[in-house]
C-alpha atoms as a printed R data frame, in Angstrom:
    type eleno elety resid chain resno      x       y       z
1   ATOM     1    CA   UNK     A     1 26.615   7.857 -49.959
2   ATOM     2    CA   UNK     A     2 25.940   6.234 -46.565
3   ATOM     3    CA   UNK     A     3 29.593   5.252 -46.271
4   ATOM     4    CA   UNK     A     4 30.661   8.780 -47.155
5   ATOM     5    CA   UNK     A     5 28.442  10.183 -44.387
6   ATOM     6    CA   UNK     A     6 29.823   7.609 -41.963
7   ATOM     7    CA   UNK     A     7 33.390   8.499 -42.853
8   ATOM     8    CA   UNK     A     8 32.651  12.178 -42.333
9   ATOM     9    CA   UNK     A     9 31.251  11.348 -38.882
10  ATOM    10    CA   UNK     A    10 34.506   9.697 -37.878
11  ATOM    11    CA   UNK     A    11 36.613  11.494 -35.310
12  ATOM    12    CA   UNK     A    12 38.814  10.459 -32.422
13  ATOM    13    CA   UNK     A    13 36.033  11.176 -29.920
14  ATOM    14    CA   UNK     A    14 33.461   9.322 -32.007
15  ATOM    15    CA   UNK     A    15 35.715   6.269 -32.240
16  ATOM    16    CA   UNK     A    16 36.251   6.247 -28.473
17  ATOM    17    CA   UNK     A    17 32.520   6.716 -27.848
18  ATOM    18    CA   UNK     A    18 31.747   3.725 -30.062
19  ATOM    19    CA   UNK     A    19 34.369   1.624 -28.259
20  ATOM    20    CA   UNK     A    20 32.886   2.562 -24.882
21  ATOM    21    CA   UNK     A    21 29.427   1.568 -26.088
22  ATOM    22    CA   UNK     A    22 30.788  -1.823 -27.143
23  ATOM    23    CA   UNK     A    23 32.498  -2.174 -23.755
24  ATOM    24    CA   UNK     A    24 29.230  -1.549 -21.923
25  ATOM    25    CA   UNK     A    25 27.311  -4.091 -23.957
26  ATOM    26    CA   UNK     A    26 29.899  -6.816 -24.554
27  ATOM    27    CA   UNK     A    27 32.978  -6.071 -22.463
28  ATOM    28    CA   UNK     A    28 36.369  -4.589 -23.248
29  ATOM    29    CA   UNK     A    29 37.528  -7.803 -24.910
30  ATOM    30    CA   UNK     A    30 34.921  -7.200 -27.631
31  ATOM    31    CA   UNK     A    31 36.531  -3.888 -28.575
32  ATOM    32    CA   UNK     A    32 38.405  -4.515 -31.810
33  ATOM    33    CA   UNK     A    33 39.219  -2.185 -34.641
34  ATOM    34    CA   UNK     A    34 36.857  -4.185 -36.859
35  ATOM    35    CA   UNK     A    35 33.991  -4.049 -34.348
36  ATOM    36    CA   UNK     A    36 34.338  -0.295 -33.917
37  ATOM    37    CA   UNK     A    37 34.621   0.267 -37.653
38  ATOM    38    CA   UNK     A    38 31.398  -1.653 -38.171
39  ATOM    39    CA   UNK     A    39 29.586   0.982 -36.089
40  ATOM    40    CA   UNK     A    40 30.453   3.509 -38.804
41  ATOM    41    CA   UNK     A    41 30.074   1.158 -41.759
42  ATOM    42    CA   UNK     A    42 33.706   1.665 -42.727
43  ATOM    43    CA   UNK     A    43 36.754  -0.589 -42.885
44  ATOM    44    CA   UNK     A    44 39.054  -0.958 -39.885
45  ATOM    45    CA   UNK     A    45 41.763   0.873 -41.842
46  ATOM    46    CA   UNK     A    46 39.662   4.055 -41.706
47  ATOM    47    CA   UNK     A    47 40.120   4.186 -37.933
48  ATOM    48    CA   UNK     A    48 43.892   4.444 -38.112
49  ATOM    49    CA   UNK     A    49 43.609   8.103 -39.072
50  ATOM    50    CA   UNK     A    50 42.241   8.708 -35.569
51  ATOM    51    CA   UNK     A    51 43.930   6.125 -33.302
52  ATOM    52    CA   UNK     A    52 47.252   4.398 -33.732
53  ATOM    53    CA   UNK     A    53 46.050   0.887 -32.919
54  ATOM    54    CA   UNK     A    54 43.811  -1.115 -30.583
55  ATOM    55    CA   UNK     A    55 46.195  -0.589 -27.677
56  ATOM    56    CA   UNK     A    56 45.863   3.168 -27.908
57  ATOM    57    CA   UNK     A    57 42.102   2.879 -28.362
58  ATOM    58    CA   UNK     A    58 41.698   0.763 -25.232
59  ATOM    59    CA   UNK     A    59 43.846   3.183 -23.269
60  ATOM    60    CA   UNK     A    60 41.663   6.073 -24.411
61  ATOM    61    CA   UNK     A    61 38.561   4.091 -23.450
62  ATOM    62    CA   UNK     A    62 39.888   3.393 -19.957
63  ATOM    63    CA   UNK     A    63 40.817   7.041 -19.419
64  ATOM    64    CA   UNK     A    64 37.440   8.268 -20.701
65  ATOM    65    CA   UNK     A    65 35.670   5.879 -18.329
66  ATOM    66    CA   UNK     A    66 37.730   7.428 -15.535
67  ATOM    67    CA   UNK     A    67 36.028  10.738 -16.356
68  ATOM    68    CA   UNK     A    68 32.728   9.175 -15.261
69  ATOM    69    CA   UNK     A    69 33.964   8.518 -11.733
70  ATOM    70    CA   UNK     A    70 32.972  11.417  -9.474
71  ATOM    71    CA   UNK     A    71 32.148  10.426  -5.883
72  ATOM    72    CA   UNK     A    72 29.238  12.511  -4.590
73  ATOM    73    CA   UNK     A    73 30.367  12.972  -0.992
74  ATOM    74    CA   UNK     A    74 29.264  15.932   1.158
75  ATOM    75    CA   UNK     A    75 32.128  18.346   1.927
76  ATOM    76    CA   UNK     A    76 31.774  17.742   5.665
77  ATOM    77    CA   UNK     A    77 31.866  13.941   5.371
78  ATOM    78    CA   UNK     A    78 34.384  11.959   7.405
79  ATOM    79    CA   UNK     A    79 37.532  10.627   5.779
80  ATOM    80    CA   UNK     A    80 36.086   7.121   6.036
81  ATOM    81    CA   UNK     A    81 32.954   8.115   4.150
82  ATOM    82    CA   UNK     A    82 35.014   9.879   1.496
83  ATOM    83    CA   UNK     A    83 37.255   6.840   1.043
84  ATOM    84    CA   UNK     A    84 34.254   4.488   0.996
85  ATOM    85    CA   UNK     A    85 32.432   6.616  -1.592
86  ATOM    86    CA   UNK     A    86 35.588   6.706  -3.709
87  ATOM    87    CA   UNK     A    87 35.762   2.919  -3.765
88  ATOM    88    CA   UNK     A    88 32.020   2.398  -4.201
89  ATOM    89    CA   UNK     A    89 31.864   4.837  -7.112
90  ATOM    90    CA   UNK     A    90 34.863   3.205  -8.778
91  ATOM    91    CA   UNK     A    91 33.197  -0.161  -8.320
92  ATOM    92    CA   UNK     A    92 29.870   1.013  -9.726
93  ATOM    93    CA   UNK     A    93 31.320   2.626 -12.846
94  ATOM    94    CA   UNK     A    94 33.826  -0.134 -13.594
95  ATOM    95    CA   UNK     A    95 31.157  -2.805 -13.236
96  ATOM    96    CA   UNK     A    96 29.201  -1.051 -15.984
97  ATOM    97    CA   UNK     A    97 32.249  -1.475 -18.226
98  ATOM    98    CA   UNK     A    98 33.299  -5.137 -17.979
99  ATOM    99    CA   UNK     A    99 36.946  -5.911 -18.470
100 ATOM   100    CA   UNK     A   100 38.288  -2.438 -17.746
101 ATOM   101    CA   UNK     A   101 39.282  -3.241 -14.151
102 ATOM   102    CA   UNK     A   102 41.262  -6.287 -15.276
103 ATOM   103    CA   UNK     A   103 42.936  -4.154 -17.960
104 ATOM   104    CA   UNK     A   104 43.904  -1.534 -15.373
105 ATOM   105    CA   UNK     A   105 45.366  -4.237 -13.121
106 ATOM   106    CA   UNK     A   106 47.500  -5.489 -16.010
107 ATOM   107    CA   UNK     A   107 48.451  -2.148 -17.552
108 ATOM   108    CA   UNK     A   108 48.364   0.530 -14.876
109 ATOM   109    CA   UNK     A   109 47.259   4.151 -15.355
110 ATOM   110    CA   UNK     A   110 45.510   4.826 -18.648
111 ATOM   111    CA   UNK     A   111 45.930   8.592 -18.607
112 ATOM   112    CA   UNK     A   112 45.254  11.818 -16.685
113 ATOM   113    CA   UNK     A   113 42.049  10.561 -15.048
114 ATOM   114    CA   UNK     A   114 43.984   7.936 -13.110
115 ATOM   115    CA   UNK     A   115 46.014  10.653 -11.401
116 ATOM   116    CA   UNK     A   116 42.932  12.765 -10.694
117 ATOM   117    CA   UNK     A   117 41.336   9.806  -8.956
118 ATOM   118    CA   UNK     A   118 44.535   8.935  -7.124
119 ATOM   119    CA   UNK     A   119 44.729  12.503  -5.820
120 ATOM   120    CA   UNK     A   120 41.177  12.265  -4.492
121 ATOM   121    CA   UNK     A   121 41.989   9.152  -2.493
122 ATOM   122    CA   UNK     A   122 45.451   9.998  -1.191
123 ATOM   123    CA   UNK     A   123 44.357  13.536  -0.277
124 ATOM   124    CA   UNK     A   124 41.481  12.033   1.704
125 ATOM   125    CA   UNK     A   125 43.854   9.867   3.718
126 ATOM   126    CA   UNK     A   126 46.447  12.592   4.104
127 ATOM   127    CA   UNK     A   127 43.855  15.092   5.329
128 ATOM   128    CA   UNK     A   128 42.751  12.519   7.899
129 ATOM   129    CA   UNK     A   129 46.191  12.713   9.508
130 ATOM   130    CA   UNK     A   130 47.937   9.622   8.178
131 ATOM   131    CA   UNK     A   131 51.643   9.859   7.442
132 ATOM   132    CA   UNK     A   132 52.757   9.473   3.832
133 ATOM   133    CA   UNK     A   133 53.797   5.843   4.233
134 ATOM   134    CA   UNK     A   134 50.354   4.902   5.569
135 ATOM   135    CA   UNK     A   135 48.655   7.006   2.900
136 ATOM   136    CA   UNK     A   136 50.513   5.091   0.186
137 ATOM   137    CA   UNK     A   137 49.775   1.696   1.707
138 ATOM   138    CA   UNK     A   138 46.176   2.522   2.558
139 ATOM   139    CA   UNK     A   139 45.429   3.869  -0.905
140 ATOM   140    CA   UNK     A   140 47.081   0.822  -2.465
141 ATOM   141    CA   UNK     A   141 44.950  -1.507  -0.334
142 ATOM   142    CA   UNK     A   142 41.696   0.286  -1.209
143 ATOM   143    CA   UNK     A   143 42.553   0.494  -4.908
144 ATOM   144    CA   UNK     A   144 43.740  -3.100  -5.159
145 ATOM   145    CA   UNK     A   145 40.678  -4.414  -3.342
146 ATOM   146    CA   UNK     A   146 38.326  -2.408  -5.556
147 ATOM   147    CA   UNK     A   147 39.894  -3.306  -8.900
148 ATOM   148    CA   UNK     A   148 40.415  -6.944  -7.962
149 ATOM   149    CA   UNK     A   149 36.844  -7.436  -6.780
150 ATOM   150    CA   UNK     A   150 35.449  -5.808  -9.928
151 ATOM   151    CA   UNK     A   151 37.625  -8.075 -12.088
152 ATOM   152    CA   UNK     A   152 36.427 -11.131 -10.153
153 ATOM   153    CA   UNK     A   153 32.781 -10.067 -10.462
154 ATOM   154    CA   UNK     A   154 33.232  -9.439 -14.190
155 ATOM   155    CA   UNK     A   155 34.711 -12.916 -14.520
156 ATOM   156    CA   UNK     A   156 31.766 -14.400 -12.615
157 ATOM   157    CA   UNK     A   157 29.391 -12.754 -15.083
158 ATOM   158    CA   UNK     A   158 31.284 -14.355 -17.972
159 ATOM   159    CA   UNK     A   159 30.963 -17.758 -16.326
160 ATOM   160    CA   UNK     A   160 27.223 -17.263 -15.968
161 ATOM   161    CA   UNK     A   161 26.850 -16.281 -19.622
162 ATOM   162    CA   UNK     A   162 28.827 -19.349 -20.657
163 ATOM   163    CA   UNK     A   163 26.719 -21.493 -18.336
164 ATOM   164    CA   UNK     A   164 29.875 -22.755 -16.703
165 ATOM   165    CA   UNK     A   165 29.643 -24.894 -13.602
166 ATOM   166    CA   UNK     A   166 28.974 -23.080 -10.334
167 ATOM   167    CA   UNK     A   167 32.251 -23.205  -8.446
168 ATOM   168    CA   UNK     A   168 30.694 -22.051  -5.171
169 ATOM   169    CA   UNK     A   169 28.152 -24.858  -5.350
170 ATOM   170    CA   UNK     A   170 30.930 -27.357  -6.007
171 ATOM   171    CA   UNK     A   171 32.823 -26.160  -2.934
172 ATOM   172    CA   UNK     A   172 29.695 -26.331  -0.769
173 ATOM   173    CA   UNK     A   173 28.946 -29.822  -2.015
174 ATOM   174    CA   UNK     A   174 32.503 -30.764  -1.228
175 ATOM   175    CA   UNK     A   175 32.021 -29.806   2.419
176 ATOM   176    CA   UNK     A   176 29.904 -32.896   2.921
177 ATOM   177    CA   UNK     A   177 33.003 -35.012   2.475
178 ATOM   178    CA   UNK     A   178 35.226 -32.983   4.788
179 ATOM   179    CA   UNK     A   179 36.120 -34.465   8.163
180 ATOM   180    CA   UNK     A   180 34.463 -32.088  10.662
181 ATOM   181    CA   UNK     A   181 36.687 -33.336  13.460
182 ATOM   182    CA   UNK     A   182 39.835 -32.486  11.512
183 ATOM   183    CA   UNK     A   183 38.521 -29.187  10.113
184 ATOM   184    CA   UNK     A   184 35.857 -27.979  12.573
185 ATOM   185    CA   UNK     A   185 35.961 -24.284  11.754
186 ATOM   186    CA   UNK     A   186 36.096 -24.772   7.992
187 ATOM   187    CA   UNK     A   187 33.069 -27.037   8.047
188 ATOM   188    CA   UNK     A   188 31.208 -24.617  10.332
189 ATOM   189    CA   UNK     A   189 31.732 -21.446   8.312
190 ATOM   190    CA   UNK     A   190 32.433 -22.971   4.909
191 ATOM   191    CA   UNK     A   191 28.915 -22.701   3.530
192 ATOM   192    CA   UNK     A   192 28.693 -18.986   4.307
193 ATOM   193    CA   UNK     A   193 32.259 -18.426   3.099
194 ATOM   194    CA   UNK     A   194 31.534 -19.944  -0.314
195 ATOM   195    CA   UNK     A   195 28.119 -18.325  -0.807
196 ATOM   196    CA   UNK     A   196 28.651 -14.732   0.289
197 ATOM   197    CA   UNK     A   197 26.896 -12.388  -2.204
198 ATOM   198    CA   UNK     A   198 29.515 -10.565  -4.245
199 ATOM   199    CA   UNK     A   199 28.318  -7.025  -3.376
200 ATOM   200    CA   UNK     A   200 28.304  -7.902   0.334
201 ATOM   201    CA   UNK     A   201 31.780  -9.372   0.035
202 ATOM   202    CA   UNK     A   202 33.089  -6.187  -1.574
203 ATOM   203    CA   UNK     A   203 31.525  -3.882   1.006
204 ATOM   204    CA   UNK     A   204 32.575  -6.065   3.915
205 ATOM   205    CA   UNK     A   205 36.178  -6.223   2.771
206 ATOM   206    CA   UNK     A   206 36.241  -2.476   2.230
207 ATOM   207    CA   UNK     A   207 34.903  -1.931   5.747
208 ATOM   208    CA   UNK     A   208 37.690  -4.108   7.152
209 ATOM   209    CA   UNK     A   209 40.344  -2.134   5.271
210 ATOM   210    CA   UNK     A   210 38.936   1.151   6.572
211 ATOM   211    CA   UNK     A   211 38.681  -0.233  10.096
212 ATOM   212    CA   UNK     A   212 42.324  -1.244   9.912
213 ATOM   213    CA   UNK     A   213 43.299   2.256   8.824
214 ATOM   214    CA   UNK     A   214 41.159   3.781  11.578
215 ATOM   215    CA   UNK     A   215 43.013   1.703  14.147
216 ATOM   216    CA   UNK     A   216 46.249   3.378  13.038
217 ATOM   217    CA   UNK     A   217 44.813   6.775  13.936
218 ATOM   218    CA   UNK     A   218 43.510   5.526  17.272
219 ATOM   219    CA   UNK     A   219 46.924   4.462  18.526
């Protein structure tokens, strides 16, 4: 009887919801047809009435996660604040769903939400007065930086869980053997370079991208 009730509860939305829950707790790589089916106490075959395969399921998951991204920026905010909030909100939501950023880098847009979010960003830059070529390049820089940093931070979390060696510590330790006369700047800034907190690194890089765009308007 329990399996009958579980089967009746199955729907496309329910399957995607279960996959998102798995993504939050264990990462996108943990989303398999078998793992999702186990949430309903049914066989993996039962899911194929609702999604074609894992590839379609992951795409639906990525698009649904896009629905969660809604920057809360005041209407009178500057273009820089709007662009920053766009990136920060993307970063926040994607970090809560490990593996999705890396999937987006590899696979591109998952569905309609990708184009909604793209419109928010490119409209922000266009409204600021940038020409279309700069809008395209600026949006690409912001998007690439955001997705790449999230993927790197997700990967760092995996290394921590696996108790892998600390690569930053290894690099810092290696500085002691570097010839300061031959590499004076590297030895001077190397420790800070290798130990920058990940959130600070993301925000700092984003600020540099926005400053570079601002300089285009100031010409």
